[in-house]
Backbone as a ProteinNet text record, in pm:
[ID]
protein_1_A
[PRIMARY]
MARFEIRIIGTAGQGSITAAIILAKAAVEDGKYATQTALYGAAMRTGVSIGDCIIDNEEIDFPKVINADAIIIQSQEAYDKIKLPSLTGNKDILANVKEGAYVILDKDLVKHNLDTSKYKVIEVPMAKVAAEIVGKRQVMNVVALAALQEITKMLSKEAG
[TERTIARY]
2870.3	2842.5	2964.4	2979.4	3104	3081.6	3171.3	3188.3	3044.6	2964.9	2849.4	2854.6	2856.4	2870.4	2756	2719.5	2596.4	2629.3	2569	2579.6	2423.5	2410.8	2289.3	2307.6	2217.9	2249.3	2107.7	2126.2	2005.8	2031.3	1920	1949.8	1985.3	2061	2115	1996	1993.6	1889.1	1791.1	1817.9	1731.3	1793.8	1909.4	1966.4	2030.8	2084.6	2169.4	2282.1	2352.9	2462	2433.8	2322.8	2263.8	2225.6	2165	2128	2251.9	2364.4	2477.9	2531.5	2519.7	2571.3	2481.6	2346.7	2254.8	2280.5	2295.3	2330.4	2453.4	2570.6	2696.8	2687.7	2625.4	2601.5	2525.8	2411.6	2346.7	2418.5	2499.6	2593.7	2692.9	2742	2830.9	2773.9	2641.7	2580.6	2535.7	2534.1	2501	2627.3	2741.8	2870.1	2945.5	2906	2986.5	3081.2	3169.5	3253.2	3185.7	3198.9	3139	3218.3	3201.1	3279.7	3157	3188.9	3085.7	3163.4	3135.1	3198.5	3099.2	3127.8	3036.8	3107.2	3020	3067.4	2949.9	2986.8	2888.2	2963.9	2865	2939.2	2969.9	3027.5	3089.8	2973.8	2852.7	2731.6	2675.1	2694.5	2635.2	2494.8	2426	2272.1	2202.9	2275.3	2210.8	2294.6	2244.6	2300.2	2281.5	2360.1	2357.8	2467.9	2415.7	2513	2501	2624.8	2626	2670.1	2603.1	2652.6	2698.1	2812.5	2852	2866.5	2831.6	2851.9	2915.4	3000	3056.3	3037.3	2985.4	2960.5	3010.2	3091.2	3149.6	3175.3	3182	3214.4	3344.5	3448.2	3581.2	3635.8	3747.9	3795.2	3789.8	3766.3	3748.4	3880.1	3941.4	4079.3	4063.1	3959.8	3954.3	3798.5	3800.5	3664.3	3576.1	3619.9	3519.6	3470.1	3352.8	3268	3368.4	3385.4	3472	3373	3278.8	3187	3056.6	2952.9	2841.9	2758.4	2702.6	2601.4	2451.9	2448.7	2328.7	2338.6	2241.4	2244.7	2096.2	2096.5	1952	1944.1	1851.9	1840.3	1719.8	1735	1619.4	1551.8	1616.6	1560.5	1582.5	1495.1	1529.2	1661.7	1684.6	1804.1	1914.6	1922	2020.5	2048.1	1927.4	1938.8	1986.6	1949.1	1993	2150.9	2196.7	2335.8	2438.3	2376.1	2473.7	2557.2	2542.9	2631.3	2749.2	2749.4	2838.1	2969.7	3085.7	3208.9	3257.5	3213.6	3251.7	3206.2	3113.2	3063.7	3153.1	3211	3278.6	3416.1	3453.1	3558.5	3538	3423.9	3385.6	3308.5	3303.9	3210.4	3071.5	3031.4	2894.2	2910.7	2819.9	2822.4	2772.6	2715.1	2674.6	2791.8	2903.5	3003	3074.5	3047.8	3114.2	2995.5	2903	2778.5	2776.8	2785.7	2784.7	2656.9	2692.3	2576.6	2512	2370.5	2289.3	2268	2327.4	2307.7	2168.9	2112	1991	2003.9	1907.2	1894.1	1759.4	1756.5	1632	1592.4	1492.7	1452.2	1309	1287.5	1156.1	1069.9	962.3	891.4	806.4	772.4	705.1	781.7	916.6	1003.4	1109	1137.8	1241.9	1199.4	1200.9	1176	1312.6	1313.6	1442	1437.2	1549.2	1551.1	1673.1	1663.9	1776.3	1747.2	1852.4	1868	1807.8	1688	1646.2	1693.6	1764.1	1822	1964.4	2015.3	2147.4	2138.5	2029.6	2022.8	1882.9	1889.2	1758.4	1695.2	1604.9	1558.6	1427	1419.1	1319.1	1254.3	1137	1072.4	989	1029.9	937	893.7	779.7	720.3	772.5	904.8	967	911.3	896.8	853.2	697.2	622.4	482.5	460	541.7	523.5	577	690	735.7	622.8	558.6	455.2	347.5	293.5	164.3	169.1	279.6	301	356.6	467.9	544.2	497	429.3	401.6	495.3	621	719.6	794.9	792.7	856.9	1009.9	1060.7	1195.7	1251.9	1185.3	1236.2	1224.5	1237.3	1216.9	1358.2	1462.3	1591.8	1578.4	1512.5	1485.7	1394.9	1297.6	1216	1291.9	1385.4	1477.1	1561.7	1615.1	1702.5	1606.3	1470.1	1402.3	1369.5	1353.9	1351.6	1473.4	1575.2	1717.5	1727.6	1698.1	1704.8	1602.1	1483.4	1371.5	1421.6	1492.2	1544.3	1653.5	1764.9	1885.8	1895.2	1825.2	1839.7	1976.4	2054.7	2195.4	2215.3	2125.2	2145.5	2029.3	2053.5	1963.2	1857.9	1745.7	1625	1656.8	1748	1784	1883.2	1940.9	2043.2	1975.1	2032.2	1997.4	1864.6
-13584.3	-13436.1	-13345.7	-13249.2	-13173.8	-13057.3	-12983.3	-12886.2	-12795	-12781.1	-12699.5	-12611	-12466.6	-12358.8	-12292.1	-12266	-12213.2	-12095.5	-11982.6	-11863.7	-11833.4	-11822.1	-11780.3	-11652.2	-11552.6	-11428.3	-11374.9	-11304.4	-11255.5	-11163.6	-11101.4	-11006.2	-11108.2	-11047.1	-11120.8	-11178.6	-11297.9	-11359.3	-11442.6	-11423.9	-11506.1	-11648	-11675.4	-11818.6	-11840.4	-11746.3	-11782.4	-11878.6	-11851.6	-11919	-12060.6	-12066	-12181.3	-12279.9	-12219.2	-12296.2	-12358.6	-12271.8	-12330	-12444.6	-12443.9	-12547.6	-12669.1	-12657.9	-12767.3	-12832.9	-12748.5	-12814.5	-12878.1	-12833.2	-12891.4	-13032.3	-13028.1	-13152.3	-13251.9	-13202.7	-13308.8	-13358.3	-13284.6	-13318.4	-13431.1	-13415.2	-13510.2	-13633.4	-13638.3	-13734.4	-13817	-13747.9	-13817.6	-13862.6	-13860.9	-13923.7	-13829.5	-13698.5	-13604.1	-13513.6	-13449.7	-13358	-13229.8	-13132.1	-13029.2	-12925.9	-12797.2	-12684.8	-12590.1	-12526	-12414.7	-12298	-12168.5	-12058.8	-11961	-11863.1	-11748.7	-11610.9	-11517.7	-11380	-11285.8	-11210.2	-11108	-10998.9	-10884.6	-10752.7	-10747.6	-10641.1	-10623.3	-10668.8	-10621.7	-10648.2	-10774.1	-10878.6	-11020.9	-11022.2	-10947.6	-10938.6	-10842.1	-10758	-10667	-10683.1	-10618.8	-10608.6	-10744.3	-10755.6	-10870.8	-10976.8	-11115.3	-11216.6	-11309.6	-11378.5	-11471.2	-11594.3	-11705.5	-11848.4	-11904	-11960.4	-12024.9	-12167.5	-12247.2	-12395.1	-12449.9	-12533.6	-12595.5	-12745.3	-12810	-12963.7	-13014.3	-13119.5	-13205.3	-13345.5	-13423.5	-13573.7	-13588	-13490.4	-13494.4	-13406.7	-13423.2	-13335.9	-13192.5	-13110.7	-12976.3	-12893	-12817.7	-12779.4	-12634.3	-12562	-12424.6	-12404.4	-12352.5	-12361	-12233.6	-12155.2	-12031.5	-12045.4	-11970.4	-11959.1	-11883.1	-11933.9	-11879.6	-11836.2	-11916.8	-11892.6	-11976.2	-11916.8	-11974.4	-12035	-12144.4	-12226.9	-12183.9	-12127.7	-12098	-11997.1	-11892.3	-11800.6	-11774	-11778.2	-11773	-11631.4	-11544.4	-11403	-11409	-11394.4	-11406.7	-11250.5	-11141.8	-11026.5	-10913.9	-10803	-10684.7	-10617.2	-10613.5	-10549.7	-10606.5	-10756.2	-10824.6	-10802.9	-10811.1	-10769.2	-10632.6	-10541.5	-10401	-10379.9	-10476.5	-10455	-10552.4	-10628.1	-10733	-10648.8	-10528.7	-10457.5	-10373.4	-10410.4	-10317.4	-10401.3	-10341.7	-10411.5	-10438.7	-10390.3	-10416.1	-10542.8	-10601.9	-10718.9	-10839.3	-10855.3	-10965.2	-10925.2	-10795.2	-10757.8	-10742.1	-10798.4	-10773.7	-10650.8	-10595.6	-10476.3	-10522.3	-10649.8	-10694.6	-10831.9	-10868.6	-11007.6	-11102.9	-11053.8	-11141.8	-11164.8	-11084.3	-11103.3	-11235.8	-11305.7	-11442.4	-11540.9	-11498.8	-11599.2	-11621.5	-11768.7	-11800.5	-11769.6	-11728.6	-11698.8	-11837.9	-11827.4	-11948.4	-12010.1	-11944.9	-11982.4	-11957.8	-12057.3	-12030.5	-11914.5	-11817.8	-11729.4	-11733.8	-11789.9	-11822.4	-11708.1	-11644.9	-11534.9	-11539.2	-11473.4	-11455.8	-11356.7	-11437	-11359.1	-11247.4	-11252.1	-11144.1	-11045	-11080.1	-10992.2	-10919.1	-10977.6	-10911.1	-10877.2	-10741.1	-10688.9	-10675.6	-10723.5	-10729.3	-10679.8	-10657.8	-10625.8	-10704.1	-10831.6	-10918.4	-10956.9	-10970.9	-11004.5	-11172.7	-11189.4	-11316.7	-11391.5	-11323.9	-11382.8	-11446.1	-11393.3	-11418.3	-11530.7	-11517.6	-11609.2	-11687.5	-11787.7	-11863	-11821.5	-11714.4	-11648.6	-11735.1	-11779.4	-11843.5	-11781.8	-11730.5	-11648.5	-11770.3	-11780	-11869.1	-11783.8	-11804.8	-11744.9	-11812.6	-11796	-11872.1	-11841.2	-11704.3	-11664.3	-11708.3	-11691.7	-11723.4	-11877.9	-11956.4	-12113.4	-12154.8	-12084.8	-12104.8	-12066	-11961.9	-11920.8	-12009.6	-12040.3	-12113.6	-12257.1	-12330.5	-12471.7	-12500.2	-12436.7	-12458.4	-12372.2	-12265.5	-12163.7	-12075.2	-12078.3	-11987.7	-11949.3	-11814.2	-11736	-11763.8	-11782.6	-11813.9	-11909.6	-12004.7	-12112.4	-12119.5	-11996.2	-11952.3	-12024.9	-12012.1	-12065.4	-12209.3	-12303.1	-12432.6	-12453.6	-12367.3	-12354.9	-12327.9	-12232.1	-12207.2	-12330.4	-12402	-12517.8	-12614.4	-12643.5	-12736	-12687.7	-12570.4	-12510.7	-12550.2	-12522.8	-12543.7	-12698.4	-12776.5	-12931.6	-12965.5	-12920.1	-12956.3	-12914.2	-12803.2	-12751.5	-12833.7	-12856.6	-12914.7	-13062	-13118.3	-13270.6	-13308.5	-13213.9	-13227.9	-13338.5	-13364.5	-13456	-13570.1	-13688.9	-13784.4	-13761.1	-13821.3	-13789.8	-13837.6	-13923.3	-13981.7	-13885.3	-13789.6	-13698.7	-13610.2	-13588.3	-13489.8	-13524.9
-10246.5	-10237.8	-10222.2	-10303.5	-10298.3	-10190.2	-10157.4	-10068	-10082.3	-9980.7	-9991.7	-9870.1	-9906.7	-9812.9	-9774	-9652	-9610.4	-9525.8	-9539.8	-9458.2	-9403.6	-9265.1	-9205.8	-9130.2	-9187.5	-9124.4	-9074.1	-8947.4	-8899.9	-8780.8	-8712.5	-8606.6	-8487.5	-8396.3	-8283.2	-8205.4	-8156	-8083.6	-8168.9	-8314	-8411.2	-8419.7	-8378.8	-8375.9	-8504	-8562.1	-8690.5	-8657	-8559.2	-8506.8	-8457	-8387.6	-8341.6	-8470.7	-8550.9	-8676.9	-8742.7	-8759.3	-8829.3	-8739.2	-8611.3	-8524.9	-8538.7	-8539.9	-8562.8	-8711.8	-8805.8	-8927.6	-8949.4	-8891.8	-8878.2	-8813.5	-8690.2	-8609.6	-8699	-8750.1	-8838.9	-8950.8	-9009.1	-9119.5	-9077.4	-8943.9	-8890.4	-8867.8	-8805.7	-8777.7	-8902.9	-9021.9	-9147.6	-9212.1	-9161	-9196.4	-9285.2	-9282.6	-9366.7	-9275.8	-9342.7	-9263.1	-9253	-9143.9	-9132.3	-9041.2	-9075.7	-8993.3	-8979	-8854	-8824.5	-8762.6	-8823.1	-8767.8	-8726.8	-8656.9	-8620.7	-8623.7	-8664.7	-8669.2	-8606.8	-8511.4	-8465	-8410.6	-8420.7	-8373.1	-8220.5	-8166.1	-8054.9	-7948	-7962.5	-7885.2	-7926.2	-7853.4	-7878.9	-7893.1	-7806	-7811.5	-7888.2	-7981.6	-8056.4	-8200.6	-8302.1	-8425.9	-8498	-8599.4	-8699.2	-8660	-8651.9	-8637.9	-8760.3	-8783.8	-8897	-8854.5	-8898.3	-8871.5	-8999.2	-9025.9	-9139.9	-9110.6	-9209.2	-9196.8	-9346.8	-9333.4	-9456.2	-9439.8	-9527.8	-9521.8	-9664.9	-9638.4	-9750.5	-9727.8	-9829.7	-9823.7	-9777	-9820.1	-9785	-9669.6	-9626.2	-9523.7	-9573	-9484.8	-9515.8	-9482.4	-9589.8	-9567.9	-9522	-9527.5	-9490.3	-9433.2	-9315.6	-9238.1	-9263.4	-9352.9	-9368.8	-9510.7	-9520.4	-9638.4	-9747.8	-9853.1	-9967.6	-10065.9	-10112.1	-10226.5	-10189.7	-10114.3	-10054.3	-10171.6	-10141.3	-10226.8	-10172.5	-10054.8	-9991.2	-9880.5	-9888	-9787.1	-9732.9	-9593.6	-9536.8	-9469.2	-9499.5	-9444.8	-9356.8	-9225.5	-9133.3	-9095.1	-9118.1	-9077.8	-9174.7	-9177.9	-9255	-9228.6	-9086.2	-9029.3	-9100.3	-9104.9	-9155.7	-9307.7	-9366.9	-9520.7	-9551.2	-9470	-9505.8	-9463	-9381.5	-9340	-9415.9	-9515.7	-9592.2	-9666.6	-9699.1	-9774.5	-9696	-9569.2	-9495.4	-9468.9	-9527.5	-9509.9	-9366.3	-9272.6	-9133.1	-9099.4	-9147.9	-9107.5	-9145	-9279.2	-9320.5	-9375.3	-9388.3	-9468.8	-9609.1	-9662.9	-9827.5	-9829.8	-9943.5	-9973.3	-9967.6	-9995.9	-10008.7	-9961.9	-9858.9	-9810.8	-9925.4	-10024.8	-10128.5	-10235.7	-10228.4	-10313.5	-10300.8	-10192.4	-10186.1	-10178.9	-10257.2	-10269.2	-10421.7	-10449.1	-10597.5	-10667.1	-10796.3	-10884.2	-10907.1	-10887.2	-10884	-10756.9	-10649.4	-10510	-10467.2	-10374.4	-10308.2	-10204.3	-10208.8	-10114.6	-10047.1	-9938.3	-9861.5	-9764.3	-9768.5	-9679.2	-9630.1	-9515.3	-9462.8	-9540.2	-9604.5	-9701.8	-9625.1	-9502.1	-9434	-9364.2	-9347.5	-9269.8	-9346.5	-9465.5	-9543.8	-9691.3	-9708.9	-9836.3	-9907.5	-10035.5	-10093.7	-10234.5	-10301.5	-10436	-10499.3	-10472.4	-10510.3	-10663.4	-10738.2	-10870.8	-10882.1	-10917.2	-10939.9	-11065.2	-11140.9	-11263.8	-11198.9	-11092.6	-11047.2	-10946.3	-10860.6	-10739.4	-10744.5	-10689.7	-10664.7	-10530	-10554.8	-10437.4	-10398.5	-10275.9	-10219.7	-10080.8	-10102.8	-9994.2	-9894.5	-9782.2	-9687.6	-9561.6	-9523.1	-9406.4	-9279.9	-9260.7	-9154.5	-9020.1	-8975.9	-8846.4	-8843.4	-8939.1	-8937.1	-8906.7	-8992.4	-8969.3	-8824.1	-8779.4	-8642.1	-8528.8	-8544.7	-8474.8	-8473.8	-8595.1	-8607.5	-8573.7	-8611.9	-8602.4	-8463.9	-8418	-8297.7	-8190.3	-8212.9	-8106.9	-8068.6	-8117.4	-8086.7	-8209.5	-8224.9	-8345.1	-8341.9	-8220.3	-8196.9	-8271.9	-8316.4	-8379.6	-8532.5	-8575.5	-8712.3	-8785.7	-8713.3	-8757.2	-8799.1	-8721.2	-8759.6	-8870	-8894.2	-9013.1	-9125.8	-9120.8	-9227.6	-9272.1	-9169.5	-9196.3	-9258.1	-9230.4	-9297.8	-9443.2	-9464.1	-9611.8	-9685.3	-9612.4	-9691	-9727.2	-9633.6	-9645.4	-9751.7	-9753.7	-9856.2	-10007.9	-9989.7	-10136.2	-10183.4	-10088.9	-10144.8	-10116.4	-10033.7	-9989.7	-9966.8	-9887.3	-9882.8	-9789.4	-9687.1	-9563.1	-9603.7	-9543.9	-9541.9	-9455.6	-9462.5	-9376.8	-9222.3	-9211.9	-9072.8	-9002.8	-9080	-9016.3	-8913.6	-8793.9	-8696.2	-8635.6
[MASK]
++++++++++++++++++++++++++++++++++++++++++++++++++++++++++++++++++++++++++++++++++++++++++++++++++++++++++++++++++++++++++++++++++++++++++++++++++++++++++++++++

């Protein structure tokens, strides 16, 4: 597997950073190299937070997302703010998302106007599945990771 970059973005408290940590740990357990970084506003419990994870079979020379292969969007607030330069220094958080990248979003919580000819947009009822199957909407970040794994098959079934 070549370098695979994932960005997870959501409202603070949705576990975007935790999801990136889980993904990085699972990748390491699967024998891959991984990094995880986080970005959040001044108020850690409000606003938008971003968890980045990079996975590769080779050592990782730069730990930040340069050209994301996948982005997970967990909330409308996160989607609405992805174009704010104050979050990442870019004019648009999608500016460093590859054309053809997976954009996984909660189909019930995020209304979007993404260019489906540019990105592989996958709508998943993350919060609904978390609430109905686990009984806790708070684990929607793990549902998002399951969707990512199902789509990409980037880790073995034994990982994590």
